[in-house]
Steps between C-alpha positions, in 0.01 A plus 500: 500500500621853417645680803397859560708716735211722603191304597166608641188356653192404301654240266208258516601365160844386614381320811209344309744353248714355777200352681337376181176689558310784336590860602136549603551240774767709675406722794727800460606651833825627352391799290412818685170579335146520634304176511250625242457768237194729505209307350422754228841452336408163349183633339685808380761289326238269344304794359805672349702216349480676164757746639771246415441574129637854534823655620479628859462872560857637471666569835176420685397863475146456632632305797761770564226763497301308757804467725563872465141581600509256790813659649433853368835512324607554136497187278868564425580385856384144421613214276314172449681177425458125471530460876754671724762255373507668159533842662787371714670374185495846342614668821796263503579594142481874575744461789738253340841464670394705803552402864182352647399440862235235563346449843492122546340249531264617228360443151778360280405692185654820641835327469420318177386817321811695599778240497417410139593858408832494678400669823711453810271353768540568871275361772358619828401170659233530768565265788275228635604569860348847460184360339623633163451855623632797301778708656516852355853571622641182345316569177638854474857376533456264206287736289776761485661320208182386326357653185185288510318353802228234492249476784198270510235645732348291647784264436490158337559252667520652850180706488668791679337838437688830528327824586452743213691769688804276542535432128424862407777612738748266330400611150554863601827425679654346186377727217755364251388138554201352319265323744285227345227416751288196416154529655354190335379358834380824655131439413507202739570736791166591652588870515721520192419857390714685760802290401513556126763728350297557183466876461820590686669767289861384511690455171711211634195287584341217302203308642393166354147366539369161388140426410578128492518435873193644670272437200637150420561570131867400473441330166392828339830675585425861586670740739591866512770744602476844659781753489514881483830457309357577157832460320536145634138422415547621144815292460320186618203567268737538205648158578173314551277348239186715458295178531669371814171451687264276303142596416330276754736608778427866424128431495503335843746746657282798407215342698723449803655845540370643824325176603450469875703204626462571872248222567714243319809614691313466831377151410850386405644642822235321707576169327872560548457573871311172549762308300785638710309428820473133398861447396669684790451204744658254253850412625782641290283739298570875530288739290597861420151651454580823313233725351420327171309207352779250565691361797873435520559190714818363653525131584732392781458128430478456122667654198304708254552222243344242732200718573456584132512131414251405770250758377561391141389148589161655578504691168560826682760745367677722754802727463841359595681819605853359502590694184421838655814696583524514879289191566613141543352151458271541801257753348181456301224741402128428488250724328162550665213364291147390587441349845469141375847511342650651815344226712652243268839666545461486878427128482814438293710690751357289782578178314847607393754218529867469424471217248375696199449304180496765228800703386484813288780633281718774646 
């Protein structure tokens, strides 16, 4: 099997092949998306399938206009792309060969999308013994030499959330450093609005937002970028394909701009709280709750490979976190889905044994 250096959760196809089952049989607790998409999306797609016969609207202009109206900002402050991953790719290109600081452990595409353009990568590794907390003084020492900084807020996989004022202070303190702040998981925070940096008028700020996570539309690939740095925005637009976001993705995204996700966030947090309450008494299991729709878990008795394999036997996909910088083979991540799936996960934890039968490829 082909080996990929940077791997992610959600590969139901790979595990289905290895188990000899259909992808639809896999319960995916590895990808950090909501457990369901809004019901109207399916009908919307069915009624507009003819959109695939035409080129998408260039540069998603109608979607950009809606974002501008939602945040009461000029459309020139926004760019839409085929998920935040595409936008990261172009940011990496624009800052090729620069010195980059990445706060780890975190999403691996920050490194992938900069290292492939010759950037020098430095890390600030948050420590487990401090519950992966962020130290401003330590960060400032390392940021002095950085030309680009990547922050995920709230962070994947730790779930740690930084206050808006803390990040704004750092952006202002280092005006010659570009800060890329990924807010893809912010909608899962029950009071996410006071934390967003969208609208902050600082030219060295880029904010990434994903529509894939909270709305469970990862397969459509749509995300957006905010920055008041109009020169950077224009450069990225010139590099992108005008049809980067496909017609169906644009159609759905326009219906989701400004959608109220508070009730869904509350439901996910309630389910998460109950899940954590049930696994805390299990010997050797240590959850790091965080503020998002997933839970980072450390095992003191089994390796992440063993736990992954045990869940796989039950056709459940979880995230082995051993390939995150700053984490070792004792960490896994579980995404919060509907209550029945979380109860199933609890039962697997309770039955966990050392003699696992299934092995997955590293």
